[in-house]
PAZAPA-4460 file (N, C-alpha, C; in steps of 0.05 Angstrom, whole numbers, plus 32768, in hexadecimal, padded with zeros to 4 digits):
% residues 114
    n_x    n_y    n_z   ca_x   ca_y   ca_z    c_x    c_y    c_z   seq   type   mol
   8127   7F9D   7F50   8123   7FB7   7F5C   8133   7FB8   7F76     1      X     A
   8146   7FCA   7F77   8158   7FCC   7F8E   814C   7FE0   7FA2     2      X     A
   8149   7FD8   7FBB   813E   7FE9   7FD0   8154   7FED   7FE6     3      X     A
   8159   8006   7FED   816C   800C   8001   8161   800A   801E     4      X     A
   8148   8012   8022   813D   8014   803C   8126   8001   803F     5      X     A
   812C   7FE8   8043   8117   7FD3   8046   8110   7FD1   8063     6      X     A
   80F6   7FD1   8068   80EC   7FCF   8083   80E9   7FB2   808A     7      X     A
   80F4   7FAA   80A1   80F1   7F8F   80AA   80D7   7F8D   80BA     8      X     A
   80C3   7F80   80AE   80A8   7F7E   80BB   80A6   7F66   80CD     9      X     A
   8099   7F6B   80E4   8091   7F54   80F5   8077   7F49   80EA    10      X     A
   8070   7F31   80F2   8057   7F25   80E9   803F   7F37   80F1    11      X     A
   8040   7F43   8108   802B   7F55   8111   8028   7F6D   80FF    12      X     A
   803F   7F7A   80F8   803E   7F91   80E7   8034   7F8A   80CB    13      X     A
   803D   7F73   80C1   8034   7F6A   80A6   8016   7F65   80A6    14      X     A
   800D   7F57   80BB   7FF0   7F50   80BD   7FDF   7F6A   80BF    15      X     A
   7FE8   7F7D   80CE   7FD9   7F96   80D1   7FD8   7FA5   80B6    16      X     A
   7FEE   7FA6   80A8   7FEE   7FB4   808E   7FDD   7FA5   807A    17      X     A
   7FE1   7F8B   8079   7FD0   7F7B   8066   7FB3   7F7E   806D    18      X     A
   7FAC   7F80   8086   7F90   7F84   808E   7F85   7F9E   8083    19      X     A
   7F95   7FB3   8083   7F8D   7FCC   8078   7F88   7FCA   805A    20      X     A
   7F96   7FB8   804D   7F93   7FB4   8030   7F7F   7F9F   802A    21      X     A
   7F71   7F94   803E   7F5F   7F7E   803B   7F44   7F85   8030    22      X     A
   7F42   7F99   8021   7F29   7FA2   8014   7F30   7FA9   7FF7    23      X     A
   7F1F   7FA0   7FE5   7F24   7FA6   7FC9   7F25   7FC5   7FC5    24      X     A
   7F13   7FD3   7FD2   7F12   7FF0   7FCF   7F2B   7FFD   7FDA    25      X     A
   7F35   7FF5   7FF1   7F4D   8001   7FFC   7F65   7FFA   7FEB    26      X     A
   7F67   7FE2   7FE1   7F7D   7FDB   7FD0   7F7C   7FEC   7FB6    27      X     A
   7F64   7FF0   7FAC   7F61   8000   7F94   7F6A   801D   7F99    28      X     A
   7F62   8028   7FB0   7F69   8043   7FB8   7F88   8046   7FBA    29      X     A
   7F94   8033   7FC7   7FB2   8034   7FCA   7FBF   8032   7FAF    30      X     A
   7FB5   8021   7F9E   7FC1   801E   7F83   7FBF   8038   7F73    31      X     A
   7FA8   8045   7F75   7FA5   805E   7F67   7FB9   8073   7F72    32      X     A
   7FBC   8073   7F8C   7FCF   8087   7F98   7FEC   8080   7F91    33      X     A
   7FF3   8067   7F8F   800E   8060   7F87   8012   8069   7F6A    34      X     A
   7FFE   8065   7F59   8000   806D   7F3D   8003   808C   7F3B    35      X     A
   7FF6   809A   7F4E   7FF6   80B7   7F4D   8012   80C3   7F54    36      X     A
   8022   80B4   7F62   803D   80BD   7F6A   803D   80CC   7F84    37      X     A
   8054   80D6   7F8C   8058   80E2   7FA6   8048   80FB   7FAC    38      X     A
   8040   810A   7F98   8031   8123   7F9D   8014   811D   7FA4    39      X     A
   800A   8105   7F9D   7FEF   80FE   7FA4   7FDB   810B   7F92    40      X     A
   7FC1   8108   7F9A   7FAB   8114   7F8B   7F96   811D   7F9E    41      X     A
   7F86   8131   7F96   7F70   813A   7FA7   7F5C   8123   7FAC    42      X     A
   7F50   8123   7FC4   7F3E   810D   7FCB   7F26   810B   7FB8    43      X     A
   7F1D   8121   7FAD   7F08   8120   7F99   7F10   8111   7F80    44      X     A
   7F28   8116   7F77   7F32   8107   7F60   7F36   80EA   7F67    45      X     A
   7F3F   80E4   7F7F   7F42   80C8   7F88   7F27   80BA   7F87    46      X     A
   7F12   80C8   7F90   7EF7   80BD   7F8F   7EEE   80B8   7F72    47      X     A
   7EF4   80CB   7F60   7EEC   80C7   7F44   7EFB   80B0   7F38    48      X     A
   7F15   80AE   7F3D   7F24   8098   7F31   7F1D   807C   7F3D    49      X     A
   7F16   807C   7F56   7F10   8062   7F63   7EF2   805A   7F61    50      X     A
   7EE1   806E   7F5D   7EC5   8068   7F5D   7EB9   8067   7F79    51      X     A
   7EC9   806E   7F8D   7EC1   806E   7FA9   7EBF   808B   7FB2    52      X     A
   7EAA   8093   7FBE   7EA7   80AF   7FC5   7E9C   80B2   7FE2    53      X     A
   7E9C   80CA   7FEB   7E90   80D1   8005   7E9C   80C3   801D    54      X     A
   7E8A   80BC   802F   7E93   80B1   8048   7EA1   8096   8045    55      X     A
   7E9A   8087   8030   7EA7   806D   802B   7EC4   8071   8024    56      X     A
   7ECA   8085   8013   7EE6   808B   800B   7EF5   8095   8024    57      X     A
   7EE8   80A6   8033   7EF5   80B1   804B   7EFC   809A   805E    58      X     A
   7EEA   8087   8062   7EEF   8070   8073   7F07   8060   8069    59      X     A
   7F09   805A   8050   7F1F   804A   8045   7F39   8059   8047    60      X     A
   7F39   8073   8041   7F52   8082   8042   7F5B   8084   805F    61      X     A
   7F48   8086   8072   7F4F   8087   808F   7F5E   806D   8097    62      X     A
   7F54   8056   808E   7F61   803D   8096   7F7C   803B   8089    63      X     A
   7F7F   8043   8070   7F9A   8043   8064   7FAD   8057   8071    64      X     A
   7FA2   806D   807A   7FB3   8081   8088   7FBC   8076   80A3    65      X     A
   7FAA   8069   80B2   7FB1   805D   80CC   7FC6   8047   80C9    66      X     A
   7FC6   803A   80B2   7FD9   8025   80AD   7FF4   8031   80A4    67      X     A
   7FF5   804B   80A0   800E   8058   8098   8013   8056   807A    68      X     A
   8000   804E   806A   8004   804B   804E   7FFD   8064   803E    69      X     A
   7FEC   8075   8049   7FE2   808D   803B   7FE5   80A5   804E    70      X     A
   7FE9   80BC   8042   7FEB   80D5   8051   7FD7   80E9   8044    71      X     A
   7FC9   80F7   8055   7FB8   810C   804C   7FC3   8127   8055    72      X     A
   7FC3   813B   8042   7FCB   8156   8049   7FB7   8169   803E    73      X     A
   7FB4   817F   804B   7FA1   8194   8042   7FB1   81A8   8033    74      X     A
   7FA7   81AE   801A   7FB3   81C3   800A   7F9D   81D6   8002    75      X     A
   7F9B   81EC   800F   7F85   81FE   800B   7F6B   81F1   8013    76      X     A
   7F59   81EF   8000   7F3F   81E2   8006   7F3F   81C5   7FFF    77      X     A
   7F55   81BB   7FF4   7F56   819F   7FEB   7F65   818D   7FFF    78      X     A
   7F5C   8174   8000   7F6B   8160   800F   7F79   814E   7FFB    79      X     A
   7F93   814D   7FFD   7FA4   813D   7FEB   7FAB   8123   7FF9    80      X     A
   7FA7   810D   7FEA   7FAD   80F2   7FF4   7FC5   80E8   7FE5    81      X     A
   7FD8   80DC   7FF3   7FEF   80D1   7FE5   7FF8   80B7   7FF3    82      X     A
   8001   80A4   7FE3   800E   808C   7FEE   8029   8095   7FF7    83      X     A
   8030   808D   800F   804A   8096   801B   805C   807F   8024    84      X     A
   8052   8067   8024   8062   8052   8030   806C   803E   801B    85      X     A
   807A   8048   8008   8084   8037   7FF2   8097   8021   7FFE    86      X     A
   80A8   8029   8011   80B9   8015   801D   80A9   7FFF   802C    87      X     A
   8094   8007   8039   8083   7FF4   8047   8074   7FE2   8034    88      X     A
   806B   7FED   801E   805D   7FDC   800A   8071   7FC8   7FFE    89      X     A
   8089   7FD1   7FF8   809E   7FBF   7FEF   80A4   7FAA   8004    90      X     A
   80A6   7FB2   801D   80AC   7FA0   8033   8097   7F8A   8035    91      X     A
   807E   7F91   8030   8068   7F7D   8031   806D   7F67   801D    92      X     A
   8074   7F6F   8005   8079   7F5B   7FF0   8091   7F4A   7FF8    93      X     A
   80A6   7F56   8003   80BD   7F47   800B   80B8   7F35   8023    94      X     A
   80A5   7F3E   8034   809D   7F2D   804B   8093   7F12   8041    95      X     A
   8083   7F13   802C   8078   7EFB   8021   808C   7EEA   8010    96      X     A
   809E   7EF8   8003   80AF   7EEA   7FEF   80CB   7EE4   7FFA    97      X     A
   80D3   7EEF   8010   80EF   7EEC   8019   80F7   7ECF   801F    98      X     A
   80E4   7EBF   8027   80EB   7EA3   802D   80DE   7E90   801A    99      X     A
   80D8   7E9A   8002   80CB   7E89   7FEE   80DC   7E70   7FE9   100      X     A
   80CF   7E5A   7FE9   80DC   7E40   7FE3   80F1   7E37   7FF8   101      X     A
   80F2   7E44   800F   8106   7E3D   8023   8103   7E20   802D   102      X     A
   80EB   7E15   802D   80E7   7DFA   8037   80E3   7DE6   8021   103      X     A
   80E7   7DEE   8008   80E4   7DDC   7FF1   80FD   7DCA   7FEE   104      X     A
   80F9   7DB1   7FE9   8110   7D9F   7FE5   811E   7DA7   7FCB   105      X     A
   810F   7DB0   7FB7   811A   7DB8   7F9D   810E   7DD3   7F95   106      X     A
   811B   7DE9   7F9F   8110   7E03   7F99   8110   7E08   7F7B   107      X     A
   80FB   7E17   7F72   80F9   7E1D   7F56   810D   7E33   7F4F   108      X     A
   811B   7E2F   7F39   812F   7E42   7F31   8124   7E59   7F20   109      X     A
   810A   7E57   7F19   80FF   7E6C   7F08   80F2   7E83   7F17   110      X     A
   80F5   7E84   7F32   80EB   7E9A   7F42   80FF   7EB1   7F41   111      X     A
   80F5   7EC8   7F38   8107   7EDF   7F35   80FF   7EF6   7F46   112      X     A
   80F4   7EF1   7F5D   80EA   7F06   7F6F   80FD   7F0D   7F85   113      X     A
   8111   7EFE   7F8A   8122   7F05   7FA1   813B   7F13   7F98   114      X     A
***
């Protein structure tokens, strides 16, 4: 997968973003939003898909929004949630994998992630 705009994360930025994803429920919410695509889905549908509702869902979406991973917009009477930080999500994976096997005496040749 070729990425043109890769974000170079500091350890502090990576840790902060990983912390926001440090809950099974938040990770599930983000995954649902990534699957939904750029237009997002209404928060009620997000609750139905995730099995998380009410103030608990609001809390998790707020943390993901503060981390810059999710955006909420009001459309009429609905609140639409969408994953917006695809480059940042990709950068998180690259943060972990970019130096894979760098200190190995005999790096494995079957790694196809870089």
